[in-house]
N, C-alpha and C positions, 0 to 999 in steps of 0.2 A: 600749517605750512606757510612760510613766508613767500614773498614774491620772488626772491632770488632762488629759493628751493624749487618753486613751481617752474621757473624759467629753465633751470638745469634739468628738471624732470622732462620738460617738453623737448629740450635739446637732445637728451639721451634717447628719447623714443622717436625722434624725427625721421622722416624719409631721407633726409640728406645723409644721415649716418649710414642708413642702409645702402645708399648709392655709393658712398665712399668705401664701404665694406666690399661691395661687389667689384668695384674698380681695383681695390687692393688685392683681392683674390686673383684677378686676372694677372696683375703684375707679379704676384708671388708665383703663379703658375708658369709664367714666361721665364722667370729667373731659374726655376728648377729645370724646366725643359731645356733651357740653354746649356746648363751644366751637363744634362744628360746627352745632348747632341755632341758636345765637345768630347765627352768620354767615349761615345760611340765612334767618333772619328779616330780616336786613339786606338780603340779596339780593332778597327778596320785597317789600321796602319796607314791612314791618310796623312797623319802628321799631328803636330801640336803636343800638348801635355794635359794630363788630368788637372782639374782645378775645381775650386769651390765657387760660391756665388760672388765673393769679393774678387777673386781672381778673374772670373768671367767679366765683371764690370770693368776691371783694369784692361782686359783684352779689348773690350768694346771701345775704350777711350783711345786706342791706338788707330782706329779705323775712321775714315772720313764720315761714315754714316753713324758712327757710334754715339756722337753727341746727341743726336735726335733720340736714339733709343735710350741713352742714359737719362736724359731729361724726362722722358715718358716713364721710365721705371722709377726714377726718383719721386715723381709725383704719385705714381701708383703705390710705392712703399709708404709714402706719407699718408695716403688715403687709408691704407691698411692699418697703419699705426693709430690714426684717428678713430677708426672703428673699434680697435682693441682697447684703446684708452677710454672710449665711451663705455665699453663693457665693464672696465675695471673701476673707473672713477665715478661714472654716472649710473652704474648698475642697470645698464640698458636691458639685460636679459632677466632682471628681477630674480637674482640668484638667492636672495634671502640673507639673513644675518647669522646663520649657523656656520660651523666650521667648514663644511663642504662648499657653501656659498662663497665664503671669503677665500678659500683655496682656489676656486675657479676664477675669482676676480684677480687674485694675485698672479695666476698664470696668464690671464689676459694682459695684466700690467707688464709682465716680463716680455711678452710678445710685442706689445705696443712700443716699449722702449727699444727693443732690438730692431724693429723695423724703422723706427725713427732714426736710429743710428745708421741703418742700411741706406735710408733715403739721403742722409747727409753725406754718406760715403759716395753715393752715385753722383751727387752734385759736385762733390770735391774733385772727382775725376774730370768733370767738365770745366771747372773754373780754376783749379789749383794744380799743384805739382802732381804729376802722374807717376808715382813711385811704384815699386814692386808690391805685390800683395803681401799679406801679413806672414810672419814667421812664428810658428807656434812654439818652438823651443826657446826663442828669444823672449817672447811674451811670457812664457811660463817661468823663465829665469827671473824676470822682473817681479812676478807675483811671489816667488820664493823669498824675495827680499822684504816683503811686507811682514808685519807682525802676524804670526800664525799662517804665513803664506803657504807653507807646505800643506797644511790641513785644509786651506781654502781650495787648493788644487785637487786634493784628495776628494773633498766633498763635491766639487764640480764634476770630477770624473765619475763618481758614484751617481750623481744626478743625471749625467748623460747616459750612463748604462741603464738607469731606470727609465729614462725617456725613450731609449731605443727599444727596451723590452715592452714598454707601453704601446709603442707603434706596432710591434709584433702582435700584441694582444688585439689591437684594433684591426689588424690585417686578418688574423685568423677568425675572429668572432664577427667581423663585419660591422663593428661599432662605428666605423667611419661614416656609416649611413645615418647616424643618430639625428643629425640636424637637417637632413635632406627632406625635400618635399616629395615624398614617394609617389603621391597621387599624380603630380605633374610629370615626374619621371616616367611613370607607367603610361600615361597618355601620349607621351612623346617617344616612347620606346627607347629611352635612354638608360634604363636600369642595367642591362648587361655591360654597357660601356663604363658606367659609374662603378659597378662592382669590380670589373677587371682592373680599371685604372687605380681604384682605391686599394685593392688587394696587393697588386704589384708595387705600387708606390710606397705603401706603409711597410711592406716587407723589406724593400731596399733601404728605407730609412732605419729600420730596426738594425740591419747589419752594419750600416755605416756609423750611426750614432753610437752603437754599442762598441764598435771598434775604437772610435775616438775616445770614448769614456774609459775603456780598459787601458789604453796607453797613457791617459792622464793619471789614472790610479797608479799605474806602474811607475810613472815619472815621480809621483809623490812618494811612493813606497821606497824607491831606490834613491830618492833625492837627486834625480838626474833629469834636468829639463830637456835633454836631447831625446828622451823617450817620448815626449809629447808630439802628437800629430794632429792635423786638422782633417777636414773632409777630403781635401785634395790629396793628402798623403795616404789617407785610408784607401782611396781609389787606386793610388799607385801601388800600395801593398797588395791589393787584390790582383793587380796586373802582374806582379812578380811571383805569384803563387803558381804551382803546377796547374796547367790549363788556365793560366792567368787571363788570356784573351777572352775565354768564355766567361770567367768570373767578372771581369771588367765589363764585358758586353751586357751581362745580366744586370749588374748594378746600374749601368747606364740606361738600359731600358726601363728599370724600376724608377730611376729619378725622372726620366721623361714622362713615365706614366703618372708619377705624383704631380708633375706640372700639369698634365692633362686633367687630373682629378681636381686640382685647385681651380682650374678654369671652369670645369663643370660645376664646381661649388658656386661660382659666381652666378650661374644660371639657376641652380636648383636648391642651394642652401637657404634655410630660413635665417636670414641675416637680421 
């Protein structure tokens, strides 16, 4: 093993990467909890509108205190991205070179790139134009214009449906505890809170991600970008159903619970 390879190996296993991961998990948790709080306010009739994390960042940019929060979240998202990229590119978790190992590293790479983009978005709201949050039908229409664009949207929709069902599987089976330090949790009597937050949070993600995926598949099948929705519109559709306030309230509590679970991961996950 050359000196460069040894240096990269030391970097991948360093305590600094662990610290970045824990900081990133806190930022991730706060962002989901914020979306949950906003949805709860809508369900209670206090005002506002359902939104996703990008929309929540945009809302923060309109408040005097928002700049401080956006900078903190931007740094936290960057820390989360660095941890995930270390898993993917430096094989921090020693996943091996079989198909399963490479698949896990690919998943970490996707998460790392996504949170790197979310970090840039947070900083853009601080330093640049503060436009409205994204428009899913418009973005989907652009993808339709790409070569094989319709099939890309179809595949993305199926992927989100699968991701939603995977969250449901983790919720029902308790697989969300896989990387947790159960001994430390038991010593600090945190097990019940982790279990409740993990179950509710992953169940909410199952419903919402599956909804978004189904509508993307529908948009591709009907070749109609207007059918595409995002997380914010998924929440809005829940609100418009019979007993919509209860449905929206349940989803909001679930998203807030997932935020709490992510923050608990920062304490108890083996990073």
